[in-house]
PyMOL Python script that loads the backbone (N, CA, C, O; Angstrom):
from pymol import cmd

cmd.read_pdbstr("""\
ATOM      1  N   MET A   1     119.797 116.078  69.228  1.00  0.00           N
ATOM      2  CA  MET A   1     121.140 116.103  68.682  1.00  0.00           C
ATOM      3  C   MET A   1     121.820 117.454  68.940  1.00  0.00           C
ATOM      4  O   MET A   1     122.968 117.642  68.538  1.00  0.00           O
ATOM      5  N   ASN A   2     121.154 118.376  69.587  1.00  0.00           N
ATOM      6  CA  ASN A   2     121.745 119.679  69.855  1.00  0.00           C
ATOM      7  C   ASN A   2     122.414 119.732  71.229  1.00  0.00           C
ATOM      8  O   ASN A   2     122.819 120.799  71.690  1.00  0.00           O
ATOM      9  N   ASP A   3     122.521 118.595  71.864  1.00  0.00           N
ATOM     10  CA  ASP A   3     123.133 118.548  73.195  1.00  0.00           C
ATOM     11  C   ASP A   3     124.649 118.394  73.045  1.00  0.00           C
ATOM     12  O   ASP A   3     125.108 117.377  72.525  1.00  0.00           O
ATOM     13  N   PRO A   4     125.441 119.392  73.492  1.00  0.00           N
ATOM     14  CA  PRO A   4     126.902 119.303  73.313  1.00  0.00           C
ATOM     15  C   PRO A   4     127.526 118.186  74.146  1.00  0.00           C
ATOM     16  O   PRO A   4     128.504 117.575  73.717  1.00  0.00           O
ATOM     17  N   LYS A   5     126.974 117.909  75.334  1.00  0.00           N
ATOM     18  CA  LYS A   5     127.533 116.833  76.164  1.00  0.00           C
ATOM     19  C   LYS A   5     127.334 115.477  75.485  1.00  0.00           C
ATOM     20  O   LYS A   5     128.228 114.631  75.480  1.00  0.00           O
ATOM     21  N   LEU A   6     126.155 115.292  74.920  1.00  0.00           N
ATOM     22  CA  LEU A   6     125.872 114.044  74.223  1.00  0.00           C
ATOM     23  C   LEU A   6     126.760 113.896  72.995  1.00  0.00           C
ATOM     24  O   LEU A   6     127.274 112.809  72.730  1.00  0.00           O
ATOM     25  N   ASN A   7     126.942 114.962  72.254  1.00  0.00           N
ATOM     26  CA  ASN A   7     127.808 114.908  71.072  1.00  0.00           C
ATOM     27  C   ASN A   7     129.251 114.572  71.459  1.00  0.00           C
ATOM     28  O   ASN A   7     129.912 113.791  70.776  1.00  0.00           O
ATOM     29  N   LYS A   8     129.732 115.157  72.545  1.00  0.00           N
ATOM     30  CA  LYS A   8     131.097 114.878  73.009  1.00  0.00           C
ATOM     31  C   LYS A   8     131.228 113.406  73.422  1.00  0.00           C
ATOM     32  O   LYS A   8     132.221 112.742  73.122  1.00  0.00           O
ATOM     33  N   PHE A   9     130.197 112.922  74.115  1.00  0.00           N
ATOM     34  CA  PHE A   9     130.212 111.519  74.553  1.00  0.00           C
ATOM     35  C   PHE A   9     130.175 110.569  73.364  1.00  0.00           C
ATOM     36  O   PHE A   9     130.894 109.571  73.347  1.00  0.00           O
ATOM     37  N   LEU A  10     129.354 110.866  72.382  1.00  0.00           N
ATOM     38  CA  LEU A  10     129.246 110.002  71.211  1.00  0.00           C
ATOM     39  C   LEU A  10     130.536 109.992  70.395  1.00  0.00           C
ATOM     40  O   LEU A  10     130.864 108.979  69.777  1.00  0.00           O
ATOM     41  N   ARG A  11     131.271 111.101  70.382  1.00  0.00           N
ATOM     42  CA  ARG A  11     132.556 111.123  69.675  1.00  0.00           C
ATOM     43  C   ARG A  11     133.597 110.261  70.369  1.00  0.00           C
ATOM     44  O   ARG A  11     134.521 109.766  69.723  1.00  0.00           O
ATOM     45  N   GLN A  12     133.459 110.072  71.691  1.00  0.00           N
ATOM     46  CA  GLN A  12     134.407 109.257  72.439  1.00  0.00           C
ATOM     47  C   GLN A  12     134.046 107.761  72.395  1.00  0.00           C
ATOM     48  O   GLN A  12     134.817 106.906  72.832  1.00  0.00           O
ATOM     49  N   TRP A  13     132.899 107.485  71.878  1.00  0.00           N
ATOM     50  CA  TRP A  13     132.400 106.097  71.852  1.00  0.00           C
ATOM     51  C   TRP A  13     133.301 105.217  71.006  1.00  0.00           C
ATOM     52  O   TRP A  13     133.689 105.592  69.899  1.00  0.00           O
ATOM     53  N   ARG A  14     133.623 104.076  71.517  1.00  0.00           N
ATOM     54  CA  ARG A  14     134.444 103.111  70.778  1.00  0.00           C
ATOM     55  C   ARG A  14     133.553 101.961  70.315  1.00  0.00           C
ATOM     56  O   ARG A  14     132.678 101.495  71.045  1.00  0.00           O
ATOM     57  N   ASP A  15     133.791 101.530  69.122  1.00  0.00           N
ATOM     58  CA  ASP A  15     133.040 100.386  68.624  1.00  0.00           C
ATOM     59  C   ASP A  15     133.503  99.128  69.339  1.00  0.00           C
ATOM     60  O   ASP A  15     134.693  98.938  69.589  1.00  0.00           O
ATOM     61  N   VAL A  16     132.551  98.282  69.659  1.00  0.00           N
ATOM     62  CA  VAL A  16     132.867  97.013  70.307  1.00  0.00           C
ATOM     63  C   VAL A  16     132.968  95.954  69.225  1.00  0.00           C
ATOM     64  O   VAL A  16     132.021  95.728  68.471  1.00  0.00           O
ATOM     65  N   GLU A  17     134.089  95.328  69.156  1.00  0.00           N
ATOM     66  CA  GLU A  17     134.312  94.274  68.172  1.00  0.00           C
ATOM     67  C   GLU A  17     133.986  92.925  68.814  1.00  0.00           C
ATOM     68  O   GLU A  17     134.558  92.579  69.847  1.00  0.00           O
ATOM     69  N   PRO A  18     133.084  92.169  68.217  1.00  0.00           N
ATOM     70  CA  PRO A  18     132.814  90.841  68.775  1.00  0.00           C
ATOM     71  C   PRO A  18     133.984  89.902  68.506  1.00  0.00           C
ATOM     72  O   PRO A  18     134.795  90.129  67.609  1.00  0.00           O
ATOM     73  N   ARG A  19     134.047  88.861  69.292  1.00  0.00           N
ATOM     74  CA  ARG A  19     135.108  87.867  69.109  1.00  0.00           C
ATOM     75  C   ARG A  19     134.958  87.184  67.750  1.00  0.00           C
ATOM     76  O   ARG A  19     133.902  87.243  67.120  1.00  0.00           O
ATOM     77  N   GLY A  20     136.007  86.554  67.326  1.00  0.00           N
ATOM     78  CA  GLY A  20     136.004  85.897  66.024  1.00  0.00           C
ATOM     79  C   GLY A  20     135.010  84.745  65.939  1.00  0.00           C
ATOM     80  O   GLY A  20     134.467  84.474  64.868  1.00  0.00           O
ATOM     81  N   ASN A  21     134.768  84.067  67.054  1.00  0.00           N
ATOM     82  CA  ASN A  21     133.858  82.918  67.042  1.00  0.00           C
ATOM     83  C   ASN A  21     132.491  83.286  67.624  1.00  0.00           C
ATOM     84  O   ASN A  21     131.797  82.424  68.164  1.00  0.00           O
ATOM     85  N   PHE A  22     132.107  84.536  67.518  1.00  0.00           N
ATOM     86  CA  PHE A  22     130.839  85.006  68.086  1.00  0.00           C
ATOM     87  C   PHE A  22     129.646  84.261  67.496  1.00  0.00           C
ATOM     88  O   PHE A  22     128.781  83.797  68.238  1.00  0.00           O
ATOM     89  N   ASP A  23     129.592  84.143  66.174  1.00  0.00           N
ATOM     90  CA  ASP A  23     128.477  83.462  65.507  1.00  0.00           C
ATOM     91  C   ASP A  23     128.398  81.997  65.921  1.00  0.00           C
ATOM     92  O   ASP A  23     127.313  81.479  66.184  1.00  0.00           O
ATOM     93  N   ASP A  24     129.537  81.338  65.977  1.00  0.00           N
ATOM     94  CA  ASP A  24     129.559  79.934  66.379  1.00  0.00           C
ATOM     95  C   ASP A  24     129.062  79.763  67.811  1.00  0.00           C
ATOM     96  O   ASP A  24     128.320  78.826  68.103  1.00  0.00           O
ATOM     97  N   ASN A  25     129.466  80.664  68.702  1.00  0.00           N
ATOM     98  CA  ASN A  25     129.018  80.582  70.099  1.00  0.00           C
ATOM     99  C   ASN A  25     127.516  80.802  70.221  1.00  0.00           C
ATOM    100  O   ASN A  25     126.846  80.126  71.002  1.00  0.00           O
ATOM    101  N   VAL A  26     126.991  81.739  69.454  1.00  0.00           N
ATOM    102  CA  VAL A  26     125.550  81.992  69.488  1.00  0.00           C
ATOM    103  C   VAL A  26     124.784  80.772  68.993  1.00  0.00           C
ATOM    104  O   VAL A  26     123.808  80.362  69.621  1.00  0.00           O
ATOM    105  N   LEU A  27     125.206  80.190  67.887  1.00  0.00           N
ATOM    106  CA  LEU A  27     124.525  79.015  67.346  1.00  0.00           C
ATOM    107  C   LEU A  27     124.648  77.819  68.290  1.00  0.00           C
ATOM    108  O   LEU A  27     123.706  77.037  68.419  1.00  0.00           O
ATOM    109  N   ARG A  28     125.792  77.668  68.948  1.00  0.00           N
ATOM    110  CA  ARG A  28     125.971  76.579  69.910  1.00  0.00           C
ATOM    111  C   ARG A  28     125.017  76.747  71.092  1.00  0.00           C
ATOM    112  O   ARG A  28     124.420  75.772  71.548  1.00  0.00           O
ATOM    113  N   ARG A  29     124.874  77.952  71.580  1.00  0.00           N
ATOM    114  CA  ARG A  29     123.964  78.193  72.706  1.00  0.00           C
ATOM    115  C   ARG A  29     122.509  77.962  72.307  1.00  0.00           C
ATOM    116  O   ARG A  29     121.707  77.479  73.106  1.00  0.00           O
ATOM    117  N   ILE A  30     122.179  78.304  71.080  1.00  0.00           N
ATOM    118  CA  ILE A  30     120.809  78.049  70.610  1.00  0.00           C
ATOM    119  C   ILE A  30     120.551  76.550  70.546  1.00  0.00           C
ATOM    120  O   ILE A  30     119.490  76.089  70.968  1.00  0.00           O
ATOM    121  N   ARG A  31     121.503  75.783  70.024  1.00  0.00           N
ATOM    122  CA  ARG A  31     121.331  74.325  69.958  1.00  0.00           C
ATOM    123  C   ARG A  31     121.228  73.731  71.350  1.00  0.00           C
ATOM    124  O   ARG A  31     120.416  72.833  71.574  1.00  0.00           O
ATOM    125  N   GLN A  32     122.031  74.211  72.294  1.00  0.00           N
ATOM    126  CA  GLN A  32     121.974  73.695  73.662  1.00  0.00           C
ATOM    127  C   GLN A  32     120.638  74.031  74.315  1.00  0.00           C
ATOM    128  O   GLN A  32     120.090  73.213  75.053  1.00  0.00           O
ATOM    129  N   ALA A  33     120.113  75.216  74.054  1.00  0.00           N
ATOM    130  CA  ALA A  33     118.828  75.602  74.635  1.00  0.00           C
ATOM    131  C   ALA A  33     117.703  74.751  74.069  1.00  0.00           C
ATOM    132  O   ALA A  33     116.754  74.433  74.786  1.00  0.00           O
ATOM    133  N   GLU A  34     117.789  74.377  72.802  1.00  0.00           N
ATOM    134  CA  GLU A  34     116.761  73.527  72.195  1.00  0.00           C
ATOM    135  C   GLU A  34     116.846  72.108  72.710  1.00  0.00           C
ATOM    136  O   GLU A  34     115.834  71.408  72.752  1.00  0.00           O
ATOM    137  N   ALA A  35     118.029  71.664  73.104  1.00  0.00           N
ATOM    138  CA  ALA A  35     118.210  70.290  73.544  1.00  0.00           C
ATOM    139  C   ALA A  35     117.683  70.059  74.959  1.00  0.00           C
ATOM    140  O   ALA A  35     117.424  68.915  75.331  1.00  0.00           O
ATOM    141  N   ILE A  36     117.521  71.105  75.748  1.00  0.00           N
ATOM    142  CA  ILE A  36     117.043  70.958  77.125  1.00  0.00           C
ATOM    143  C   ILE A  36     115.537  70.723  77.087  1.00  0.00           C
ATOM    144  O   ILE A  36     114.796  71.582  76.610  1.00  0.00           O
ATOM    145  N   PRO A  37     115.066  69.568  77.582  1.00  0.00           N
ATOM    146  CA  PRO A  37     113.624  69.309  77.561  1.00  0.00           C
ATOM    147  C   PRO A  37     112.906  70.178  78.599  1.00  0.00           C
ATOM    148  O   PRO A  37     113.415  70.422  79.693  1.00  0.00           O
ATOM    149  N   VAL A  38     111.740  70.624  78.230  1.00  0.00           N
ATOM    150  CA  VAL A  38     110.927  71.430  79.133  1.00  0.00           C
ATOM    151  C   VAL A  38     110.007  70.485  79.892  1.00  0.00           C
ATOM    152  O   VAL A  38     109.225  69.748  79.291  1.00  0.00           O
ATOM    153  N   ARG A  39     110.106  70.512  81.210  1.00  0.00           N
ATOM    154  CA  ARG A  39     109.265  69.639  82.026  1.00  0.00           C
ATOM    155  C   ARG A  39     107.929  70.319  82.276  1.00  0.00           C
ATOM    156  O   ARG A  39     107.867  71.501  82.613  1.00  0.00           O
ATOM    157  N   LYS A  40     106.884  69.566  82.107  1.00  0.00           N
ATOM    158  CA  LYS A  40     105.551  70.097  82.351  1.00  0.00           C
ATOM    159  C   LYS A  40     104.956  69.399  83.567  1.00  0.00           C
ATOM    160  O   LYS A  40     105.172  68.206  83.782  1.00  0.00           O
ATOM    161  N   SER A  41     104.226  70.139  84.337  1.00  0.00           N
ATOM    162  CA  SER A  41     103.548  69.550  85.485  1.00  0.00           C
ATOM    163  C   SER A  41     102.161  69.086  85.037  1.00  0.00           C
ATOM    164  O   SER A  41     101.721  69.383  83.926  1.00  0.00           O
ATOM    165  N   TRP A  42     101.492  68.363  85.912  1.00  0.00           N
ATOM    166  CA  TRP A  42     100.149  67.887  85.591  1.00  0.00           C
ATOM    167  C   TRP A  42      99.192  69.060  85.389  1.00  0.00           C
ATOM    168  O   TRP A  42      98.276  68.994  84.569  1.00  0.00           O
ATOM    169  N   PHE A  43      99.416  70.129  86.145  1.00  0.00           N
ATOM    170  CA  PHE A  43      98.547  71.291  86.007  1.00  0.00           C
ATOM    171  C   PHE A  43      98.670  71.901  84.614  1.00  0.00           C
ATOM    172  O   PHE A  43      97.678  72.366  84.052  1.00  0.00           O
ATOM    173  N   ASP A  44      99.866  71.902  84.059  1.00  0.00           N
ATOM    174  CA  ASP A  44     100.055  72.425  82.705  1.00  0.00           C
ATOM    175  C   ASP A  44      99.313  71.575  81.681  1.00  0.00           C
ATOM    176  O   ASP A  44      98.765  72.111  80.718  1.00  0.00           O
ATOM    177  N   TRP A  45      99.287  70.260  81.874  1.00  0.00           N
ATOM    178  CA  TRP A  45      98.560  69.386  80.950  1.00  0.00           C
ATOM    179  C   TRP A  45      97.065  69.647  81.014  1.00  0.00           C
ATOM    180  O   TRP A  45      96.373  69.580  79.998  1.00  0.00           O
ATOM    181  N   LEU A  46      96.558  69.948  82.229  1.00  0.00           N
ATOM    182  CA  LEU A  46      95.120  70.152  82.376  1.00  0.00           C
ATOM    183  C   LEU A  46      94.659  71.501  81.836  1.00  0.00           C
ATOM    184  O   LEU A  46      93.454  71.739  81.744  1.00  0.00           O
ATOM    185  N   ARG A  47      95.581  72.388  81.477  1.00  0.00           N
ATOM    186  CA  ARG A  47      95.195  73.659  80.883  1.00  0.00           C
ATOM    187  C   ARG A  47      94.760  73.490  79.437  1.00  0.00           C
ATOM    188  O   ARG A  47      94.150  74.393  78.865  1.00  0.00           O
ATOM    189  N   GLN A  48      95.064  72.354  78.842  1.00  0.00           N
ATOM    190  CA  GLN A  48      94.638  72.099  77.472  1.00  0.00           C
ATOM    191  C   GLN A  48      93.195  71.604  77.516  1.00  0.00           C
ATOM    192  O   GLN A  48      92.894  70.674  78.264  1.00  0.00           O
ATOM    193  N   PRO A  49      92.296  72.200  76.737  1.00  0.00           N
ATOM    194  CA  PRO A  49      90.871  71.878  76.833  1.00  0.00           C
ATOM    195  C   PRO A  49      90.539  70.405  76.616  1.00  0.00           C
ATOM    196  O   PRO A  49      89.711  69.853  77.341  1.00  0.00           O
ATOM    197  N   ALA A  50      91.160  69.762  75.644  1.00  0.00           N
ATOM    198  CA  ALA A  50      90.826  68.361  75.369  1.00  0.00           C
ATOM    199  C   ALA A  50      91.223  67.471  76.534  1.00  0.00           C
ATOM    200  O   ALA A  50      90.449  66.604  76.940  1.00  0.00           O
ATOM    201  N   LEU A  51      92.410  67.669  77.074  1.00  0.00           N
ATOM    202  CA  LEU A  51      92.853  66.843  78.189  1.00  0.00           C
ATOM    203  C   LEU A  51      92.063  67.141  79.452  1.00  0.00           C
ATOM    204  O   LEU A  51      91.805  66.236  80.246  1.00  0.00           O
ATOM    205  N   ALA A  52      91.675  68.391  79.651  1.00  0.00           N
ATOM    206  CA  ALA A  52      90.853  68.733  80.813  1.00  0.00           C
ATOM    207  C   ALA A  52      89.477  68.073  80.703  1.00  0.00           C
ATOM    208  O   ALA A  52      88.926  67.618  81.705  1.00  0.00           O
ATOM    209  N   THR A  53      88.928  68.019  79.501  1.00  0.00           N
ATOM    210  CA  THR A  53      87.628  67.369  79.301  1.00  0.00           C
ATOM    211  C   THR A  53      87.728  65.877  79.565  1.00  0.00           C
ATOM    212  O   THR A  53      86.858  65.300  80.217  1.00  0.00           O
ATOM    213  N   ILE A  54      88.780  65.251  79.066  1.00  0.00           N
ATOM    214  CA  ILE A  54      88.977  63.815  79.305  1.00  0.00           C
ATOM    215  C   ILE A  54      89.127  63.541  80.791  1.00  0.00           C
ATOM    216  O   ILE A  54      88.539  62.590  81.307  1.00  0.00           O
ATOM    217  N   ALA A  55      89.910  64.363  81.491  1.00  0.00           N
ATOM    218  CA  ALA A  55      90.097  64.182  82.934  1.00  0.00           C
ATOM    219  C   ALA A  55      88.772  64.343  83.667  1.00  0.00           C
ATOM    220  O   ALA A  55      88.484  63.581  84.589  1.00  0.00           O
ATOM    221  N   ALA A  56      87.963  65.320  83.274  1.00  0.00           N
ATOM    222  CA  ALA A  56      86.668  65.525  83.928  1.00  0.00           C
ATOM    223  C   ALA A  56      85.732  64.338  83.694  1.00  0.00           C
ATOM    224  O   ALA A  56      85.019  63.925  84.608  1.00  0.00           O
ATOM    225  N   VAL A  57      85.729  63.789  82.479  1.00  0.00           N
ATOM    226  CA  VAL A  57      84.872  62.634  82.180  1.00  0.00           C
ATOM    227  C   VAL A  57      85.314  61.417  82.985  1.00  0.00           C
ATOM    228  O   VAL A  57      84.475  60.708  83.540  1.00  0.00           O
ATOM    229  N   VAL A  58      86.615  61.167  83.054  1.00  0.00           N
ATOM    230  CA  VAL A  58      87.124  60.016  83.802  1.00  0.00           C
ATOM    231  C   VAL A  58      86.801  60.159  85.283  1.00  0.00           C
ATOM    232  O   VAL A  58      86.359  59.201  85.917  1.00  0.00           O
ATOM    233  N   ILE A  59      87.017  61.341  85.834  1.00  0.00           N
ATOM    234  CA  ILE A  59      86.714  61.552  87.259  1.00  0.00           C
ATOM    235  C   ILE A  59      85.220  61.405  87.509  1.00  0.00           C
ATOM    236  O   ILE A  59      84.811  60.826  88.516  1.00  0.00           O
ATOM    237  N   GLY A  60      84.404  61.926  86.600  1.00  0.00           N
ATOM    238  CA  GLY A  60      82.956  61.783  86.750  1.00  0.00           C
ATOM    239  C   GLY A  60      82.502  60.330  86.690  1.00  0.00           C
ATOM    240  O   GLY A  60      81.655  59.908  87.477  1.00  0.00           O
ATOM    241  N   LEU A  61      83.065  59.564  85.755  1.00  0.00           N
ATOM    242  CA  LEU A  61      82.705  58.145  85.663  1.00  0.00           C
ATOM    243  C   LEU A  61      83.130  57.382  86.911  1.00  0.00           C
ATOM    244  O   LEU A  61      82.391  56.540  87.421  1.00  0.00           O
ATOM    245  N   MET A  62      84.328  57.688  87.393  1.00  0.00           N
ATOM    246  CA  MET A  62      84.794  57.008  88.609  1.00  0.00           C
ATOM    247  C   MET A  62      83.914  57.362  89.800  1.00  0.00           C
ATOM    248  O   MET A  62      83.548  56.482  90.579  1.00  0.00           O
ATOM    249  N   ALA A  63      83.568  58.637  89.953  1.00  0.00           N
ATOM    250  CA  ALA A  63      82.723  59.055  91.071  1.00  0.00           C
ATOM    251  C   ALA A  63      81.333  58.433  90.956  1.00  0.00           C
ATOM    252  O   ALA A  63      80.768  57.986  91.955  1.00  0.00           O
ATOM    253  N   GLY A  64      80.784  58.402  89.747  1.00  0.00           N
ATOM    254  CA  GLY A  64      79.467  57.790  89.558  1.00  0.00           C
ATOM    255  C   GLY A  64      79.467  56.299  89.840  1.00  0.00           C
ATOM    256  O   GLY A  64      78.537  55.781  90.458  1.00  0.00           O
ATOM    257  N   THR A  65      80.507  55.607  89.389  1.00  0.00           N
ATOM    258  CA  THR A  65      80.596  54.167  89.628  1.00  0.00           C
ATOM    259  C   THR A  65      80.743  53.865  91.107  1.00  0.00           C
ATOM    260  O   THR A  65      80.052  52.997  91.640  1.00  0.00           O
ATOM    261  N   ILE A  66      81.629  54.569  91.763  1.00  0.00           N
ATOM    262  CA  ILE A  66      81.833  54.340  93.200  1.00  0.00           C
ATOM    263  C   ILE A  66      80.572  54.702  93.976  1.00  0.00           C
ATOM    264  O   ILE A  66      80.170  53.974  94.884  1.00  0.00           O
ATOM    265  N   GLY A  67      79.945  55.824  93.622  1.00  0.00           N
ATOM    266  CA  GLY A  67      78.701  56.209  94.297  1.00  0.00           C
ATOM    267  C   GLY A  67      77.590  55.207  94.066  1.00  0.00           C
ATOM    268  O   GLY A  67      76.824  54.903  94.981  1.00  0.00           O
ATOM    269  N   GLY A  68      77.495  54.695  92.855  1.00  0.00           N
ATOM    270  CA  GLY A  68      76.470  53.698  92.562  1.00  0.00           C
ATOM    271  C   GLY A  68      76.703  52.398  93.304  1.00  0.00           C
ATOM    272  O   GLY A  68      75.757  51.782  93.797  1.00  0.00           O
ATOM    273  N   LEU A  69      77.952  51.977  93.387  1.00  0.00           N
ATOM    274  CA  LEU A  69      78.252  50.750  94.121  1.00  0.00           C
ATOM    275  C   LEU A  69      77.998  50.911  95.616  1.00  0.00           C
ATOM    276  O   LEU A  69      77.544  49.975  96.274  1.00  0.00           O
ATOM    277  N   GLN A  70      78.284  52.080  96.146  1.00  0.00           N
ATOM    278  CA  GLN A  70      78.075  52.306  97.567  1.00  0.00           C
ATOM    279  C   GLN A  70      76.583  52.419  97.912  1.00  0.00           C
ATOM    280  O   GLN A  70      76.179  52.024  99.005  1.00  0.00           O
ATOM    281  N   SER A  71      75.774  52.940  97.014  1.00  0.00           N
ATOM    282  CA  SER A  71      74.359  53.140  97.319  1.00  0.00           C
ATOM    283  C   SER A  71      73.481  51.955  96.917  1.00  0.00           C
ATOM    284  O   SER A  71      72.302  51.927  97.267  1.00  0.00           O
ATOM    285  N   ALA A  72      74.021  50.989  96.200  1.00  0.00           N
ATOM    286  CA  ALA A  72      73.230  49.835  95.773  1.00  0.00           C
ATOM    287  C   ALA A  72      72.914  48.950  96.978  1.00  0.00           C
ATOM    288  O   ALA A  72      73.752  48.760  97.859  1.00  0.00           O
ATOM    289  N   PRO A  73      71.691  48.410  97.004  1.00  0.00           N
ATOM    290  CA  PRO A  73      71.354  47.511  98.120  1.00  0.00           C
ATOM    291  C   PRO A  73      72.171  46.227  98.038  1.00  0.00           C
ATOM    292  O   PRO A  73      72.475  45.730  96.954  1.00  0.00           O
ATOM    293  N   ARG A  74      72.509  45.718  99.181  1.00  0.00           N
ATOM    294  CA  ARG A  74      73.311  44.495  99.261  1.00  0.00           C
ATOM    295  C   ARG A  74      72.418  43.265  99.111  1.00  0.00           C
ATOM    296  O   ARG A  74      71.285  43.240  99.592  1.00  0.00           O
ATOM    297  N   GLN A  75      72.937  42.269  98.450  1.00  0.00           N
ATOM    298  CA  GLN A  75      72.212  41.010  98.278  1.00  0.00           C
ATOM    299  C   GLN A  75      72.404  40.175  99.544  1.00  0.00           C
ATOM    300  O   GLN A  75      73.511  40.069 100.072  1.00  0.00           O
ATOM    301  N   THR A  76      71.320  39.592 100.014  1.00  0.00           N
ATOM    302  CA  THR A  76      71.427  38.809 101.243  1.00  0.00           C
ATOM    303  C   THR A  76      71.615  37.326 100.970  1.00  0.00           C
ATOM    304  O   THR A  76      72.175  36.612 101.802  1.00  0.00           O
ATOM    305  N   SER A  77      71.160  36.856  99.833  1.00  0.00           N
ATOM    306  CA  SER A  77      71.384  35.447  99.519  1.00  0.00           C
ATOM    307  C   SER A  77      72.003  35.341  98.133  1.00  0.00           C
ATOM    308  O   SER A  77      72.020  36.302  97.364  1.00  0.00           O
ATOM    309  N   GLU A  78      72.503  34.168  97.837  1.00  0.00           N
ATOM    310  CA  GLU A  78      73.190  33.968  96.570  1.00  0.00           C
ATOM    311  C   GLU A  78      72.244  33.968  95.379  1.00  0.00           C
ATOM    312  O   GLU A  78      72.632  34.391  94.290  1.00  0.00           O
ATOM    313  N   LEU A  79      71.019  33.505  95.558  1.00  0.00           N
ATOM    314  CA  LEU A  79      70.090  33.394  94.434  1.00  0.00           C
ATOM    315  C   LEU A  79      69.107  34.548  94.353  1.00  0.00           C
ATOM    316  O   LEU A  79      68.191  34.513  93.532  1.00  0.00           O
ATOM    317  N   GLU A  80      69.268  35.549  95.166  1.00  0.00           N
ATOM    318  CA  GLU A  80      68.354  36.680  95.149  1.00  0.00           C
ATOM    319  C   GLU A  80      68.429  37.453  93.843  1.00  0.00           C
ATOM    320  O   GLU A  80      67.467  38.122  93.466  1.00  0.00           O
ATOM    321  N   PHE A  81      69.555  37.373  93.148  1.00  0.00           N
ATOM    322  CA  PHE A  81      69.670  38.073  91.875  1.00  0.00           C
ATOM    323  C   PHE A  81      68.769  37.458  90.817  1.00  0.00           C
ATOM    324  O   PHE A  81      68.576  38.057  89.759  1.00  0.00           O
ATOM    325  N   MET A  82      68.209  36.273  91.075  1.00  0.00           N
ATOM    326  CA  MET A  82      67.324  35.630  90.115  1.00  0.00           C
ATOM    327  C   MET A  82      65.853  35.867  90.440  1.00  0.00           C
ATOM    328  O   MET A  82      64.985  35.232  89.840  1.00  0.00           O
ATOM    329  N   ALA A  83      65.558  36.759  91.368  1.00  0.00           N
ATOM    330  CA  ALA A  83      64.166  37.075  91.699  1.00  0.00           C
ATOM    331  C   ALA A  83      63.499  37.712  90.482  1.00  0.00           C
ATOM    332  O   ALA A  83      64.179  38.350  89.679  1.00  0.00           O
ATOM    333  N   PRO A  84      62.195  37.555  90.330  1.00  0.00           N
ATOM    334  CA  PRO A  84      61.505  38.071  89.146  1.00  0.00           C
ATOM    335  C   PRO A  84      61.603  39.596  88.993  1.00  0.00           C
ATOM    336  O   PRO A  84      61.393  40.111  87.895  1.00  0.00           O
ATOM    337  N   THR A  85      61.909  40.307  90.043  1.00  0.00           N
ATOM    338  CA  THR A  85      61.992  41.771  89.948  1.00  0.00           C
ATOM    339  C   THR A  85      63.360  42.267  89.467  1.00  0.00           C
ATOM    340  O   THR A  85      63.545  43.463  89.245  1.00  0.00           O
ATOM    341  N   THR A  86      64.313  41.351  89.309  1.00  0.00           N
ATOM    342  CA  THR A  86      65.630  41.754  88.810  1.00  0.00           C
ATOM    343  C   THR A  86      65.710  41.504  87.316  1.00  0.00           C
ATOM    344  O   THR A  86      64.846  40.832  86.752  1.00  0.00           O
ATOM    345  N   LEU A  87      66.727  42.033  86.674  1.00  0.00           N
ATOM    346  CA  LEU A  87      66.898  41.870  85.234  1.00  0.00           C
ATOM    347  C   LEU A  87      67.117  40.398  84.878  1.00  0.00           C
ATOM    348  O   LEU A  87      66.533  39.891  83.920  1.00  0.00           O
ATOM    349  N   THR A  88      67.948  39.729  85.642  1.00  0.00           N
ATOM    350  CA  THR A  88      68.209  38.310  85.380  1.00  0.00           C
ATOM    351  C   THR A  88      66.954  37.482  85.595  1.00  0.00           C
ATOM    352  O   THR A  88      66.634  36.604  84.793  1.00  0.00           O
ATOM    353  N   GLY A  89      66.246  37.766  86.681  1.00  0.00           N
ATOM    354  CA  GLY A  89      65.008  37.033  86.961  1.00  0.00           C
ATOM    355  C   GLY A  89      63.954  37.270  85.896  1.00  0.00           C
ATOM    356  O   GLY A  89      63.261  36.334  85.498  1.00  0.00           O
ATOM    357  N   ALA A  90      63.820  38.509  85.423  1.00  0.00           N
ATOM    358  CA  ALA A  90      62.844  38.813  84.380  1.00  0.00           C
ATOM    359  C   ALA A  90      63.230  38.087  83.083  1.00  0.00           C
ATOM    360  O   ALA A  90      62.353  37.589  82.377  1.00  0.00           O
ATOM    361  N   TYR A  91      64.509  38.022  82.766  1.00  0.00           N
ATOM    362  CA  TYR A  91      64.961  37.310  81.581  1.00  0.00           C
ATOM    363  C   TYR A  91      64.644  35.823  81.693  1.00  0.00           C
ATOM    364  O   TYR A  91      64.144  35.218  80.745  1.00  0.00           O
ATOM    365  N   LEU A  92      64.937  35.233  82.856  1.00  0.00           N
ATOM    366  CA  LEU A  92      64.650  33.805  83.055  1.00  0.00           C
ATOM    367  C   LEU A  92      63.145  33.527  82.968  1.00  0.00           C
ATOM    368  O   LEU A  92      62.727  32.524  82.390  1.00  0.00           O
ATOM    369  N   THR A  93      62.342  34.414  83.542  1.00  0.00           N
ATOM    370  CA  THR A  93      60.891  34.257  83.490  1.00  0.00           C
ATOM    371  C   THR A  93      60.397  34.332  82.055  1.00  0.00           C
ATOM    372  O   THR A  93      59.531  33.560  81.645  1.00  0.00           O
ATOM    373  N   MET A  94      60.949  35.259  81.302  1.00  0.00           N
ATOM    374  CA  MET A  94      60.551  35.411  79.910  1.00  0.00           C
ATOM    375  C   MET A  94      60.966  34.173  79.083  1.00  0.00           C
ATOM    376  O   MET A  94      60.210  33.724  78.222  1.00  0.00           O
ATOM    377  N   ARG A  95      62.140  33.636  79.341  1.00  0.00           N
ATOM    378  CA  ARG A  95      62.612  32.491  78.568  1.00  0.00           C
ATOM    379  C   ARG A  95      61.841  31.218  78.907  1.00  0.00           C
ATOM    380  O   ARG A  95      61.679  30.351  78.049  1.00  0.00           O
ATOM    381  N   THR A  96      61.370  31.096  80.131  1.00  0.00           N
ATOM    382  CA  THR A  96      60.674  29.859  80.519  1.00  0.00           C
ATOM    383  C   THR A  96      59.213  29.877  80.099  1.00  0.00           C
ATOM    384  O   THR A  96      58.590  28.817  80.042  1.00  0.00           O
ATOM    385  N   LYS A  97      58.655  31.018  79.809  1.00  0.00           N
ATOM    386  CA  LYS A  97      57.214  31.083  79.421  1.00  0.00           C
ATOM    387  C   LYS A  97      57.019  31.003  77.959  1.00  0.00           C
ATOM    388  O   LYS A  97      55.884  31.044  77.484  1.00  0.00           O
TER     389      LYS A  97
END
""", "prot")
cmd.dss("prot")
cmd.show_as("cartoon", "prot")
cmd.util.cbc("prot")
cmd.orient("prot")
């Protein structure tokens, strides 16, 4: 506060008077800003731990199912699923005995 240039400048300072509808304009802009929806990308959704866990489980189940279907041996005849070494065949064998 001992600076004479600063003191001279501060004495010349004029107060800025806001417009009469300043408060109304501020509140209107706040309402407009709240009304604009924020768009989220898929990456933003995956940053939430619960949704990331669900996505990982779904992807894992899909990969496991597809991998299991691709690696399963193919049936060559229509009734081969009833062979005694299969689940259906073992059930039928158990029921008939």
